[in-house]
Backbone bond lengths (Angstrom), bond angles and torsions (degrees), N, CA, C in turn:
res aa  C-N    CA-C-N  psi(-1)  N-CA   C-N-CA  omega(-1)  CA-C   N-CA-C  phi
1 X - - - 1.530 - - 1.471 106.97 -
2 X 1.374 113.92 136.27 1.423 122.88 179.63 1.528 109.39 -75.35
3 X 1.316 120.85 123.91 1.463 127.15 -179.00 1.513 109.64 -102.97
4 X 1.309 116.75 110.20 1.489 120.11 177.41 1.459 112.17 -98.76
5 X 1.328 122.52 18.28 1.408 124.67 -175.77 1.544 109.48 -60.04
6 X 1.290 119.11 -35.40 1.458 121.83 -177.03 1.524 113.92 -68.68
7 X 1.392 115.17 -37.32 1.479 118.64 -176.30 1.509 112.30 -100.21
8 X 1.300 119.75 3.50 1.477 118.28 -178.39 1.512 112.69 -108.80
9 X 1.353 115.51 15.76 1.471 117.20 173.39 1.569 106.63 -63.92
10 X 1.259 114.90 133.98 1.455 119.86 -175.34 1.506 109.97 -86.92
11 X 1.378 114.64 98.65 1.412 119.77 172.84 1.540 107.70 -98.81
12 X 1.343 117.05 -7.96 1.432 123.96 172.75 1.458 110.19 -144.66
13 X 1.242 119.84 -173.43 1.441 122.43 -177.59 1.491 110.95 98.91
14 X 1.343 117.08 -7.21 1.447 119.60 -172.35 1.575 107.59 -80.29
15 X 1.362 118.69 -21.78 1.396 123.33 -179.31 1.590 105.89 -91.74
16 X 1.251 115.60 132.80 1.465 121.81 176.31 1.535 107.99 -118.22
17 X 1.301 112.75 138.55 1.488 117.81 178.65 1.482 107.03 -114.91
18 X 1.375 118.47 144.83 1.435 120.96 177.79 1.524 105.86 -117.14
19 X 1.296 115.10 141.44 1.435 124.37 -176.67 1.489 110.53 -132.85
20 X 1.310 121.88 108.94 1.532 123.63 175.02 1.489 109.88 -73.73
21 X 1.314 116.27 123.61 1.478 121.62 174.28 1.523 106.99 -111.66
22 X 1.310 116.02 101.56 1.446 121.99 -173.76 1.500 118.22 -73.94
23 X 1.367 112.89 -19.36 1.472 117.92 -176.61 1.583 107.18 -153.15
24 X 1.294 114.59 167.86 1.496 117.52 178.61 1.478 112.08 -60.35
25 X 1.286 118.29 -32.30 1.484 123.90 177.77 1.553 109.96 -59.71
26 X 1.339 114.46 -38.86 1.468 117.14 178.48 1.537 112.25 -63.97
27 X 1.351 113.51 -42.56 1.501 119.75 178.11 1.549 108.46 -60.84
28 X 1.350 117.80 -42.36 1.384 121.04 -179.49 1.570 113.42 -64.74
29 X 1.334 114.65 -39.92 1.465 119.40 178.87 1.498 109.63 -67.96
30 X 1.353 120.24 -44.60 1.414 122.85 175.53 1.504 113.57 -55.70
31 X 1.337 118.40 -46.89 1.427 123.25 177.05 1.568 112.36 -60.08
32 X 1.329 113.07 -43.03 1.489 119.21 -178.88 1.515 110.58 -66.34
33 X 1.305 117.86 -40.06 1.492 119.60 178.62 1.520 111.64 -65.44
34 X 1.368 114.95 -38.39 1.476 117.74 176.18 1.506 112.36 -65.07
35 X 1.323 115.16 -40.42 1.481 122.05 -177.26 1.532 107.96 -62.71
36 X 1.332 116.74 -37.99 1.465 120.73 177.95 1.528 112.90 -63.65
37 X 1.282 117.05 -26.43 1.525 117.93 -179.97 1.518 112.14 -88.96
38 X 1.303 118.45 -8.37 1.465 119.89 -170.24 1.549 112.22 -70.57
39 X 1.273 115.39 147.92 1.421 126.82 175.82 1.519 110.19 -132.03
40 X 1.359 117.62 162.44 1.453 114.70 179.70 1.567 111.60 -55.86
41 X 1.349 113.46 142.32 1.441 118.11 -177.68 1.516 116.39 88.20
42 X 1.367 116.62 -5.56 1.484 119.17 -178.83 1.557 108.13 -69.25
43 X 1.329 114.39 147.44 1.428 122.74 178.83 1.529 109.87 -129.45
44 X 1.340 113.10 123.73 1.474 117.66 173.74 1.572 106.85 -113.38
45 X 1.267 113.70 114.20 1.512 118.98 177.95 1.545 106.81 -95.37
46 X 1.330 114.66 126.83 1.468 121.98 -171.40 1.491 111.10 -124.05
47 X 1.280 115.42 125.65 1.474 121.52 179.03 1.538 109.63 -131.86
48 X 1.323 115.61 163.75 1.425 122.59 175.88 1.563 108.54 155.76
49 X 1.277 116.64 158.09 1.476 119.78 179.98 1.544 109.11 -65.47
50 X 1.311 114.19 167.19 1.429 121.89 174.13 1.563 108.60 -56.00
51 X 1.366 115.92 130.03 1.458 118.28 -178.87 1.523 116.27 83.56
52 X 1.320 114.05 4.00 1.517 116.86 -179.42 1.529 111.69 -79.60
53 X 1.285 121.70 -9.11 1.388 123.61 174.98 1.565 117.62 108.76
54 X 1.332 116.95 14.38 1.445 124.90 175.53 1.504 115.28 -50.81
55 X 1.367 112.33 -49.52 1.402 118.60 -175.39 1.574 112.13 -73.23
56 X 1.334 113.33 -37.14 1.458 117.24 175.34 1.492 111.60 -64.21
57 X 1.349 117.68 -40.89 1.426 121.30 172.79 1.559 111.06 -58.52
58 X 1.314 118.05 -47.02 1.453 123.23 -177.44 1.553 109.82 -61.78
59 X 1.319 118.17 -40.71 1.431 120.64 -179.19 1.593 111.26 -65.48
60 X 1.288 114.39 -43.56 1.469 120.78 176.06 1.529 112.60 -64.57
61 X 1.318 114.74 -40.16 1.461 121.17 176.07 1.534 111.96 -60.06
62 X 1.322 112.43 -46.72 1.543 117.94 -179.87 1.501 110.80 -66.46
63 X 1.353 117.66 -40.80 1.490 120.23 178.97 1.504 110.23 -59.62
64 X 1.355 115.81 -41.54 1.451 120.49 -176.82 1.500 110.58 -69.76
65 X 1.341 118.15 -24.35 1.476 120.66 177.12 1.526 109.13 -83.51
66 X 1.342 117.85 -8.21 1.434 121.98 177.15 1.509 111.71 87.97
67 X 1.274 118.31 23.23 1.504 125.33 -178.88 1.521 104.83 -70.65
68 X 1.302 117.94 121.97 1.487 120.29 178.83 1.555 110.09 -79.94
69 X 1.340 113.15 154.17 1.472 118.20 170.62 1.563 111.88 82.45
70 X 1.326 111.29 -172.79 1.530 121.27 -175.94 1.490 110.30 -77.27
71 X 1.275 115.29 134.32 1.500 124.20 174.15 1.530 107.75 -117.50
72 X 1.282 117.90 123.55 1.490 120.59 174.16 1.508 107.90 -137.52
73 X 1.320 111.60 172.74 1.451 118.47 -176.24 1.550 111.36 -66.80
74 X 1.260 122.40 133.00 1.429 126.37 177.86 1.557 114.06 -84.34
75 X 1.319 115.41 45.49 1.452 122.59 -170.40 1.559 109.83 -54.83
76 X 1.361 117.69 -48.17 1.443 119.66 -175.54 1.569 113.57 -97.10
77 X 1.325 115.36 -21.82 1.459 118.89 176.86 1.467 114.58 -88.75
78 X 1.287 116.86 -11.18 1.501 128.19 176.92 1.529 110.82 72.46
79 X 1.398 118.46 -53.41 1.450 120.04 -176.91 1.542 107.63 -128.45
80 X 1.298 118.20 133.06 1.462 120.97 170.60 1.517 104.14 -122.08
81 X 1.353 114.62 131.18 1.448 120.15 176.44 1.534 107.11 -103.98
82 X 1.316 114.98 131.28 1.455 121.58 179.00 1.541 110.74 -118.51
83 X 1.271 118.18 124.22 1.458 124.37 177.29 1.509 109.88 -109.19
84 X 1.275 118.69 169.67 1.457 123.23 171.90 1.513 113.65 99.95
85 X 1.343 118.38 -4.11 1.427 121.97 177.08 1.501 110.36 -99.02
86 X 1.316 116.17 -171.85 1.491 121.42 175.90 1.506 112.36 -55.45
87 X 1.359 116.41 -36.19 1.457 124.56 176.40 1.507 107.28 -138.80
88 X 1.373 116.26 155.04 1.475 116.65 171.97 1.498 107.03 -67.57
89 X 1.315 116.55 147.92 1.452 125.12 174.37 1.479 110.74 -114.17
90 X 1.356 114.86 126.25 1.464 118.73 174.21 1.533 106.27 -111.13
91 X 1.333 114.16 103.07 1.426 122.09 -175.09 1.544 108.45 -96.96
92 X 1.340 117.50 121.70 1.489 120.89 -175.08 1.489 109.87 -122.53
93 X 1.320 114.57 146.21 1.451 120.34 171.43 1.508 105.90 -129.96
94 X 1.345 116.54 105.04 1.503 118.90 -175.93 1.516 116.22 -98.66
95 X 1.370 116.22 17.36 1.437 122.45 -176.29 1.540 112.55 -54.86
96 X 1.334 116.40 -38.09 1.430 118.69 -173.21 1.533 114.12 -95.72
97 X 1.306 117.12 10.79 1.451 124.37 -177.29 1.514 115.55 -99.56
98 X 1.307 119.40 142.52 1.438 120.71 168.51 1.535 104.97 -85.16
99 X 1.328 116.20 166.67 1.434 120.79 178.27 1.496 110.25 -58.44
100 X 1.344 116.76 -40.22 1.445 123.01 -175.66 1.560 108.81 -66.64
101 X 1.332 116.22 -43.80 1.467 121.15 179.19 1.517 110.19 -61.85
102 X 1.301 116.50 -45.47 1.506 121.75 -178.85 1.509 109.12 -61.02
103 X 1.347 115.63 -38.92 1.449 121.27 -175.92 1.540 107.22 -67.19
104 X 1.333 115.72 -43.34 1.470 120.68 -177.41 1.540 113.23 -66.89
105 X 1.350 118.62 -23.37 1.446 122.88 179.72 1.532 112.82 -70.08
106 X 1.350 116.75 -19.57 1.446 118.76 179.57 1.563 111.50 73.84
107 X 1.280 116.98 38.03 1.444 121.69 -179.45 1.531 113.60 -59.14
108 X 1.353 115.90 -20.65 1.468 119.31 -179.77 1.547 108.96 -64.63
109 X 1.307 120.11 -25.35 1.421 121.77 176.66 1.460 110.04 -64.20
110 X 1.299 123.42 -37.89 1.435 127.11 173.64 1.512 109.93 -68.59
111 X 1.336 118.07 -46.70 1.466 123.07 -176.00 1.518 108.49 -58.77
112 X 1.315 120.22 -35.27 1.462 125.84 -176.71 1.557 110.64 -98.26
113 X 1.310 118.86 10.55 1.449 122.81 -178.82 1.487 115.99 -80.33
114 X 1.312 113.99 -167.55 1.449 121.84 -176.99 1.520 114.12 -88.85
115 X 1.317 115.57 -0.52 1.481 120.33 -172.80 1.506 109.92 -114.79
116 X 1.321 113.39 -159.87 1.462 125.15 -177.28 1.584 105.03 -115.58
117 X 1.303 115.08 126.75 1.458 119.18 173.92 1.484 112.79 -98.68
118 X 1.327 115.28 126.18 1.478 122.06 176.53 1.510 106.43 -118.14
119 X 1.362 116.27 111.59 1.446 122.34 -171.56 1.557 111.68 -111.41
120 X 1.332 118.07 108.45 1.400 122.87 177.37 1.559 108.39 -78.55
121 X 1.281 118.95 143.82 1.437 126.00 -176.52 1.513 112.00 60.16
122 X 1.347 116.61 35.50 1.394 123.29 -175.88 1.536 116.05 -57.07
123 X 1.290 120.50 -33.30 1.441 123.08 -178.16 1.489 112.01 -60.49
124 X 1.394 119.18 -22.87 1.401 123.99 -179.69 1.563 110.32 -68.17
125 X 1.303 116.45 -25.45 1.489 119.63 -179.16 1.555 110.59 -120.88
126 X 1.299 116.01 27.59 1.525 118.80 -170.75 1.578 110.73 -53.02
127 X 1.343 120.99 -40.81 1.494 116.98 -179.87 1.569 112.56 -59.71
128 X 1.274 117.06 -21.90 1.491 119.91 -178.98 1.522 115.26 -90.16
129 X 1.368 113.97 -8.94 1.450 116.97 -179.95 1.515 115.45 -79.96
130 X 1.271 117.97 146.50 1.487 116.90 177.97 1.543 111.01 -60.26
131 X 1.287 115.70 156.75 1.419 122.88 -177.53 1.567 112.51 -62.57
132 X 1.355 112.23 -32.01 1.476 120.06 179.83 1.539 109.39 -101.65
133 X 1.374 113.85 120.84 1.477 120.77 -175.69 1.513 108.60 -167.36
134 X 1.330 115.29 164.40 1.386 118.59 170.28 1.538 107.63 -113.46
135 X 1.324 113.06 118.70 1.503 115.35 -176.75 1.502 112.34 -106.34
136 X 1.361 117.65 125.55 1.438 125.37 -172.92 1.510 107.34 -121.89
137 X 1.344 114.91 127.11 1.471 117.97 171.26 1.500 109.47 -117.54
138 X 1.300 117.08 124.57 1.454 126.69 -179.20 1.522 109.58 -95.22
139 X 1.342 117.41 130.47 1.485 120.69 177.99 1.461 106.15 -128.00
140 X 1.292 115.58 142.23 1.462 124.92 175.75 1.558 109.81 -70.87
141 X 1.293 117.88 128.25 1.497 116.99 175.68 1.528 109.35 -121.87
142 X 1.307 119.27 -5.49 1.425 126.57 178.48 1.493 111.45 -174.32
143 X 1.320 118.70 -172.70 1.461 119.02 -177.07 1.553 113.47 -61.54
144 X 1.341 114.24 -39.06 1.474 117.97 -179.55 1.515 112.52 -121.60
145 X 1.284 118.25 0.76 1.465 123.31 -177.33 1.489 112.78 -101.20
146 X 1.337 113.81 150.06 1.484 120.27 179.51 1.534 108.43 -138.27
147 X 1.300 114.66 162.84 1.483 120.45 169.05 1.482 107.03 -120.71
148 X 1.290 117.93 125.98 1.460 122.64 177.08 1.511 109.44 -101.04
149 X 1.280 117.13 119.91 1.457 125.72 173.98 1.525 105.24 -95.84
150 X 1.305 117.69 116.20 1.449 119.99 -175.04 1.576 109.39 -118.26
151 X 1.302 112.48 126.81 1.505 117.45 -177.40 1.550 107.03 -128.28
152 X 1.309 114.37 113.66 1.508 120.37 -179.77 1.550 109.99 -85.92
153 X 1.316 115.48 132.87 1.497 119.93 174.22 1.522 104.49 -118.42
154 X 1.337 116.09 106.37 1.432 122.50 -176.45 1.496 114.06 110.44
155 X 1.347 114.53 152.10 1.463 120.89 -173.39 1.546 110.82 -62.34
156 X 1.297 117.06 -37.76 1.439 119.46 -175.79 1.583 107.93 -61.19
157 X 1.281 115.75 -45.05 1.457 121.29 -176.62 1.579 111.08 -72.50
158 X 1.323 113.97 -34.78 1.495 116.59 173.22 1.515 110.83 -61.61
159 X 1.316 116.13 -39.94 1.494 120.48 179.89 1.555 107.71 -67.03
160 X 1.277 119.92 -37.12 1.377 122.86 179.92 1.580 112.25 -60.09
161 X 1.373 112.29 -44.09 1.452 118.73 -178.39 1.557 109.90 -64.91
162 X 1.373 115.71 -36.15 1.443 119.41 174.26 1.482 111.06 -64.52
163 X 1.368 114.93 -48.31 1.436 119.29 179.76 1.533 115.36 -58.38
164 X 1.293 115.85 -33.64 1.474 121.63 178.53 1.526 110.38 -79.18
165 X 1.302 118.92 -6.18 1.441 123.43 176.52 1.556 111.10 79.00
166 X 1.305 119.70 21.29 1.408 121.92 179.48 1.504 110.63 -74.91
167 X 1.335 117.80 140.09 1.443 125.18 177.21 1.475 109.03 -101.27
168 X 1.375 117.09 142.23 1.443 118.61 177.58 1.534 108.72 -63.69
169 X 1.330 116.32 143.03 1.395 119.06 177.99 1.460 114.16 -70.14
170 X 1.361 115.40 134.53 1.437 120.76 -179.22 1.505 109.20 -99.40
171 X 1.286 115.78 -18.24 1.464 123.14 -178.32 1.553 106.51 -174.63
172 X 1.262 117.49 178.03 1.443 122.66 -171.52 1.553 109.94 -66.29
173 X 1.317 119.07 -22.30 1.473 118.64 -176.11 1.504 111.19 -108.40
174 X 1.308 121.73 2.90 1.387 116.89 177.36 1.551 114.37 -100.53
175 X 1.258 118.20 170.93 1.446 119.40 -179.88 1.523 110.60 139.51
176 X 1.278 117.52 -176.16 1.424 125.50 -179.09 1.500 110.97 -66.00
177 X 1.325 120.42 151.15 1.444 119.57 -173.41 1.522 112.35 -90.03
178 X 1.354 118.88 7.80 1.450 121.08 173.42 1.533 114.62 85.75
179 X 1.308 118.90 0.34 1.454 121.00 -179.82 1.545 107.69 -99.60
180 X 1.323 115.52 127.38 1.434 120.24 179.37 1.512 106.05 -105.36
């Protein structure tokens, strides 16, 4: 079993950013801006209830990386690898996995690979995730609106939040207005 206890010490992640996404286009712009910042080995942990917009985010993220063709949630295949974009994309959906099953899959090989890992339902396997990552939780706030709670773990991801112009949350209702 892979033990991440050494690299998962929380030296960051204490600051949470809130981003109001008023329409699907805001979600797409947010995903595209993040994709532009990605480098090999980047990890985006994505959570949210069913229908919160995780797959819409993933599609926009993949498109911004230049991934050709159809991108959909790998609910039953667990991992889909996409080549042909600026970076390889490793799109994972771990909803149906136990911690033990996820550990046996060797997901760390993707996390440490040459591409970008986008993990839907990431909180279900949090002990297996690298200590450095960007964790995003999408919440429904209306028919087309969402609230993104963004928590950076590591200096790279803290810098990304600043580059995106995100403001630290002061309360549940404060944060960036979702306009890029």
